[in-house]
Each structure stands twice: as C-alpha cells, then as structure tokens.
C-alpha positions in Angstrom: 9.2 26.6 16.8 6.0 23.9 17.0 7.3 20.2 17.3 5.6 17.7 15.1 6.6 14.2 16.3 6.3 11.3 13.5 5.3 8.0 14.5 7.7 6.4 11.7 8.1 2.5 13.4 6.9 1.5 10.2 9.8 3.2 8.1 11.1 0.1 5.9 8.3 -1.9 5.3 6.2 -2.2 2.5 3.4 0.2 4.0 6.1 2.5 5.6 7.2 4.0 1.8 4.4 6.3 2.6 5.9 7.4 6.2 9.7 7.9 4.3 8.5 9.5 1.5 6.5 12.1 3.7 9.2 12.5 5.7 11.9 13.3 2.6 9.7 15.2 1.2 8.8 17.3 4.6 12.6 18.0 4.3 12.6 19.5 1.2 9.7 21.9 2.0 9.5 22.9 5.9 12.3 24.8 7.5 9.8 26.6 10.0 9.1 23.3 12.0 11.0 20.9 14.3 10.2 17.3 13.8 11.3 14.1 15.8 11.3 11.2 13.9 10.5 7.9 16.0 12.3 4.9 14.3 12.7 1.3 15.5 16.5 -0.2 15.8 16.8 -1.7 12.6 16.3 1.2 10.9 17.6 3.9 13.3 21.3 3.9 12.0 20.6 3.8 8.2 18.1 7.2 8.1 19.6 10.0 7.8 18.4 13.7 7.7 19.4 16.3 4.9 17.6 19.1 6.9 18.6 20.2 10.6 15.2 20.5 11.9 14.7 17.1 11.5 15.9 14.3 14.6 15.5 11.0 15.3 14.8 9.0 18.6 14.8 5.6 18.9 11.6 3.5 20.3 11.5 -0.5 20.8 7.6 -0.5 21.3 6.0 -2.7 18.9 2.7 -2.5 17.4 -0.6 -4.1 19.0 1.4 -4.6 22.3 0.9 -3.4 26.1 4.7 -1.7 25.7 3.0 0.3 23.1 -0.1 1.6 24.8 1.8 2.1 28.1 5.4 2.7 27.4 4.9 4.5 24.2 2.7 6.6 25.5 5.2 7.7 28.4 7.8 8.3 26.1 5.2 10.8 23.2 4.4 12.7 26.9 7.9 13.1 27.8 8.3 14.3 24.2 6.6 17.6 24.9 4.9 17.5 21.1 2.9 20.2 20.2 1.4 17.6 17.5 2.0 13.7 17.0 1.6 12.4 13.6 0.7 8.7 14.1 1.2 7.3 10.6 -0.3 4.1 10.7 -3.8 3.3 12.3 -1.6 1.7 15.7 -1.1 3.9 18.3 -1.4 4.1 22.1 -5.0 4.9 23.3 -4.1 6.6 26.2 -2.0 9.2 24.4 -4.6 12.2 24.6 -2.3 15.1 23.6 -2.8 16.7 19.9 -2.6 14.5 17.5 -3.2 13.6 13.6 -3.6 9.9 12.1 -3.6 8.6 8.5 -5.5 5.7 8.3 -4.6 3.9 4.7 -7.6 1.7 4.4 -10.0 -0.4 6.5 -8.9 -3.8 5.1 -7.4 -5.7 8.6 -10.7 -5.2 10.3 -12.7 -7.0 7.3 -10.7 -9.4 6.1 -9.0 -12.4 8.0 -5.4 -13.8 7.2 -4.9 -17.5 7.1 -0.9 -17.3 7.6 -1.5 -16.1 11.4 -3.0 -18.2 14.4 -6.8 -18.1 14.1 -7.3 -17.1 17.6 -4.6 -14.5 18.3 -5.9 -13.1 14.7 -9.2 -12.7 16.1 -8.7 -11.3 19.2 -6.0 -8.6 17.3 -9.0 -7.8 14.7 -11.2 -6.8 17.4 -8.3 -4.7 19.0 -7.8 -2.8 15.8 -11.5 -2.2 15.0 -11.6 -0.4 18.8 -8.1 1.5 17.7 -9.7 2.4 14.3 -12.7 3.9 16.0 -11.3 5.3 19.0 -8.0 7.1 17.0 -10.6 8.6 14.5 -12.6 10.1 17.6 -9.9 11.2 19.4 -7.3 12.9 16.8 -7.9 16.7 16.0 -7.8 15.1 12.2 -7.5 12.6 10.3 -5.8 11.4 6.6 -7.1 9.0 4.1 -5.2 8.2 0.7 -8.0 8.2 -0.9 -12.2 9.6 -1.3 -13.3 5.9 -1.0 -11.3 5.2 2.4 -12.7 8.6 3.8 -16.5 7.6 2.9 -15.6 4.0 4.4 -13.9 5.5 7.7 -17.4 7.8 8.3 -19.4 4.9 8.1 -17.6 2.7 10.1 -16.6 5.4 13.0 -19.1 8.2 12.5 -16.6 10.9 12.4 -17.7 14.1 10.6 -16.7 14.2 6.8 -15.3 17.7 7.6 -13.0 16.2 9.8 -10.8 14.0 7.5 -8.6 14.9 4.6 -7.9 13.1 1.2 -4.7 13.1 0.6 -2.9 11.2 -2.4 0.0 9.0 -2.6 2.3 8.8 -5.5 4.4 6.4 -7.1 7.9 6.9 -8.3 9.8 4.4 -11.0 11.9 2.4 -9.8 15.9 4.0 -10.2 17.3 0.7 -10.1 18.5 -0.6 -13.6 15.9 -3.7 -14.9 17.7 -6.9 -14.0 16.2 -9.9 -16.0 14.9 -12.8 -14.4 16.5 -15.7 -16.5 14.0 -18.3 -16.3 11.5 -15.4 -17.7 13.9 -14.2 -20.7 11.8 -14.6 -23.9 8.6 -15.4 -22.3 5.0 -14.2 -22.6 3.6 -13.3 -19.2 1.1 -11.3 -16.7 2.0 -10.8 -13.5 1.0 -9.3 -9.6 3.3 -8.3 -7.1 2.3 -7.9 -3.8 1.0 -9.8 -0.5 -1.0 -13.2 -0.9 -3.5 -12.4 1.5 -7.4 -13.3 0.8 -8.4 -9.8 -0.4 -5.9 -10.0 -2.6 -7.9 -12.4 -4.8 -5.1 -14.4 -6.0 -7.1 -17.5 -6.2 -10.0 -16.2 -8.8 -6.7 -14.3 -10.7 -5.1 -17.9 -10.8 -8.5 -19.5 -12.2 -9.0 -16.8 -14.8 -5.3 -17.3 -15.8 -6.0 -21.0 -16.1 -9.1 -20.3 -18.5 -7.2 -17.9 -20.8 -4.5 -20.6 -21.5 -7.2 -21.7 -24.2 -6.1 -18.5 -26.1 -3.0 -18.3 -25.3 -1.0 -21.5 -24.5 2.3 -19.7 -23.8 1.2 -17.5 -21.5 2.6 -17.5 -17.6 1.3 -15.9 -14.7 4.1 -14.5 -12.3 3.2 -14.2 -8.8 5.9 -12.0 -7.3 6.8 -11.5 -3.8 8.2 -12.9 -0.8 7.2 -16.4 -0.4 5.2 -16.9 2.9 2.3 -19.4 4.5 0.1 -17.7 2.2 1.8 -18.3 -0.8 3.0 -21.8 0.6 -0.9 -22.7 0.8 -1.8 -21.0 -2.8 1.1 -22.7 -4.4 -0.1 -26.1 -3.1 -3.4 -25.8 -4.2 -2.3 -24.7 -7.9 -0.2 -28.3 -8.0 -3.3 -29.9 -6.3 -5.6 -28.5 -9.0 -3.3 -29.4 -12.0 -2.5 -26.0 -13.2 0.6 -25.2 -15.0 2.2 -22.0 -15.8 2.1 -20.2 -12.8 5.7 -19.0 -11.4 6.2 -17.9 -7.7 9.6 -15.7 -7.8 9.7 -15.1 -4.2 11.5 -12.0 -3.2 13.0 -10.2 -6.2 15.1 -7.2 -6.1 14.0 -3.5 -6.8 15.9 -3.9 -10.7 13.5 -7.4 -11.2 10.3 -5.5 -10.2 11.3 -2.8 -13.1 12.1 -5.3 -15.4 8.9 -7.5 -14.8 7.0 -4.2 -14.9 8.7 -3.4 -18.3 8.1 -6.7 -19.8 5.0 -8.0 -19.0 2.0 -8.2 -21.4 -0.2 -6.4 -18.5 0.0 -6.4 -14.6 -3.1 -7.6 -13.4 -4.5 -6.0 -9.9 -7.6 -8.4 -8.8 -7.8 -6.8 -4.9 -11.0 -6.7 -3.2 -10.2 -3.6 -1.2 -7.1 -1.4 -1.3 -6.9 2.4 0.4 -4.4 3.9 -3.0 -3.6 0.7 -5.0 0.4 2.1 -5.5 1.7 -1.7 -7.2 -1.1 -0.7 -10.0 0.9 3.0 -10.2 4.2 1.8 -10.2 3.3 -0.6 -12.9 2.0 2.4 -15.0 5.0 4.5 -14.3 7.1 1.5 -16.1 4.8 1.3 -18.9 3.0 -1.5 -18.2 -0.8 -2.0 -19.3 -3.3 -2.4 -16.1 -6.2 -4.9 -16.0 -7.7 -3.8 -12.1 -10.5 -4.4 -10.0 -13.2 -2.3 -10.4 -13.9 -2.4 -6.4 -13.4 0.0 -3.9 -10.8 3.1 -4.4 -9.4 2.0 -7.8 -11.5 3.6 -10.0 -11.0 6.6 -8.4 -7.0 6.1 -8.5 -6.3 4.8 -11.6 -9.3 6.8 -13.5 -9.5 5.6 -17.3 -5.9 4.8 -17.4 -6.7 0.8 -16.5 -9.4 -1.7 -18.1 -11.6 -2.7 -15.3 -13.7 -6.3 -14.1 -15.3 -7.5 -11.5 -13.3 -9.2 -9.0 -15.7 -11.2 -7.8 -16.7 -12.9 -11.7 -14.0 -15.3 -12.8 -15.5 -14.6 -16.5 -15.4 -10.6 -16.1 -11.6 -11.1 -15.1 -10.8 -13.4 -18.1 -12.8 -11.1 -20.7 -11.0 -8.0 -19.5 -7.3 -9.5 -19.7 -8.3 -11.4 -23.4 -9.2 -8.1 -24.4 -5.9 -6.3 -23.3 -3.6 -9.1 -24.2 -5.5 -9.4 -27.7 -5.9 -5.3 -28.3 -2.3 -3.5 -29.3 -4.4 -0.3 -29.5 -5.5 -0.9 -26.2 -2.6 -1.8 -24.8 -1.2 1.4 -26.3 -3.6 3.7 -25.2 -3.6 2.3 -21.4 0.4 2.7 -21.3 0.2 6.5 -22.4 -2.5 7.0 -20.2 -1.0 5.4 -17.4 1.8 7.3 -17.5 -0.2 10.8 -17.5 -2.2 9.2 -14.5 1.2 8.5 -12.4 2.2 12.3 -13.6 -0.8 13.5 -11.3 0.4 12.3 -8.0 3.6 13.5 -6.5 5.0 12.7 -3.2 5.6 16.2 -3.1 1.9 17.7 -2.9 1.4 14.8 -0.5 4.2 16.4 2.1 2.5 19.9 0.8 -0.9 18.9 1.5 0.5 17.1 4.9 2.1 19.9 6.4 -1.1 22.4 5.7 -2.7 19.9 8.2 0.2 20.0 10.5 0.0 24.2 10.4 -3.9 23.9 11.0 -3.3 22.1 14.5 0.0 23.8 15.9 
C-alpha cells in the first residue's frame, strides 16, 4: 500500500481551507492508499479522520525557519513516504524524495506587506522566490488552482507546462445560520471580506465608494476581516481623508459572514492578484451579485457570473458598481449565473483529480 504524506501545517488557516477540504474528500474516495497527515499542535487534537487509512503526526516546524529546512526534512525522511504532497509552496529544500507541490499563486513574490518589518519581509520574499523556483524544479509534479497561475509559474520558473496540472478548488455555502450584524440591519451596503494587504487594492475601492455616494448617499461600504496593522493603516487613512460610511467589522463569525453575503447589494472584489478567487465564489453561493476586478485568474474562474472592471482605474470600478446597483435585471442575472458557476466546482472533484496525480507518481 503506497504511503502518501500530506503537509497540513496550515490546516486551520484561511489558506489552509484547501488542505482541509482536500483531506476530507480524499477520505471519502480513497481506500487504497495510506495517508499520514502532518499537523501543528494547534490543530492536532481537533482533527479526526473517518477513514482508517488516515493517521496524523505532530510536527513543530514553522514555515520559513531553519527548523523547517533541517528538522522537517529529517522528519519526512523518517516517515519513508512513497510520495509527499506539500499543500503550500513552503517546504524543506533538502527533502529530495518524490513529491508533489501545490502552488496557489505568486503573489508573495510580487507584492510587499507594510504590516511586516520591511527588511525581514524583503529577506523572506527573496527566500520565497528561491523556494518557488526550486520546488517547481525538484517536485515531480505541480498543482495550480487556475490556468492563470500555471502560465505565470511557467514564465517565472521556466518549467515545462506538462509538469503542471490545473485542479480547480471550490466554494461551499456556509452551513451556520445567518446571524445579523445589528448596526447594519436595514442598511444598504456593498462589501468585501478578506485580508487588507496592498494587492487587495482596498484603497482604490474606498475611493470608488466615496465617488459612488453622490449617486447613493445612504450606501455603506463594509470591509470585513480580522483587524490588523494593515486595516489600522487603512482606517486612519479613511479618517484623515474625511470619508464617511466605511464600516470595519473586525473578525466576524461564519453566521455573520453568511448574513452579509445574503443582504449586501453587491460583493466587490478589487484585487490585483489572485490564484483562484474563493471569496467571490463564496459570495455567489449565497446569492450576492459579484462585481470583480478583471485581473489575473478572476475572469477564468467567474466567467459570465461577475460584472468586471479594471482594478487600476477608479472610474471603471465606479461605473461597474453603479451599473449593478442601478439595474435590477443585471443583479438578478448575476445571482442566477453565480449559483450556476459555483456548481461548476466541487471539492470532491478536486480530490479526485489530485488522487490521479498521486497514482501517477506512486
């Protein structure tokens, strides 16, 4: 029985949703292979498996550390895997046995994060570029979540396109009951959920919203997500520019997020760079009309289920949002097309196609 080791150190993070959904669905479809799932201490006790072929091993090694390069590599060698799947780019460069790597995007290699120490971030960014290049060359196979990332990776690393499989991810409707956010009940609002890093392009969205208020004076802009240094910087900038109507929610529960999706006038996704664009699909799953950037992979993933704008052009953004707000037929079409688009993707299909990659290399 082939032994497959899955690096799940990011299991419970937002980017780790891919890993958790993959493991959940592999349990449902594969009774032939043995799986060893590597987990950090914060997830180790809570993760349970329904398939007896799955077991878990504790690993203490953080990404981008000396321990990852030496200790984690040694742990992997001792597990004697027939195949290791690194679900994120980060991995030990000295692990030279057979492996598959999922590379979600190249955003970290191209954009800065002002919430981090500039020198430390610069050093980590250079290391990350090396890891991407090296992982792409030493892995037996690469998985990307979109054709855009595949093409981008080929340009960045010069590896052969046939070494890469595009395996789409998915968005499931939130199962928690919707929980109203009291200060937003009865209000009209557009929304964004996610990180506030520069490539998310939130300041341009805020400026577009400020311009929209002339046509929609009662409209609010809701920026949902855990408050951090970047959000703090944006909040100060909003205040110093005298822009009213921007609501920062800080952390919200799944029930509150579902309520936002189901009650917003539109979900706006202004991002400059994405590997798959999960939030927009999740919004579609709950009936929100999506107004999206036309950058990178987003038209590939959303198809005709979103209304697009140029994310570098504030007026293009204003125009697209205004068209959705002012046209009930367009909103209705986007809602219907969105639900159809969500049905195109499934985590089971993600697992099935990933299993084919495993079987090819074990």
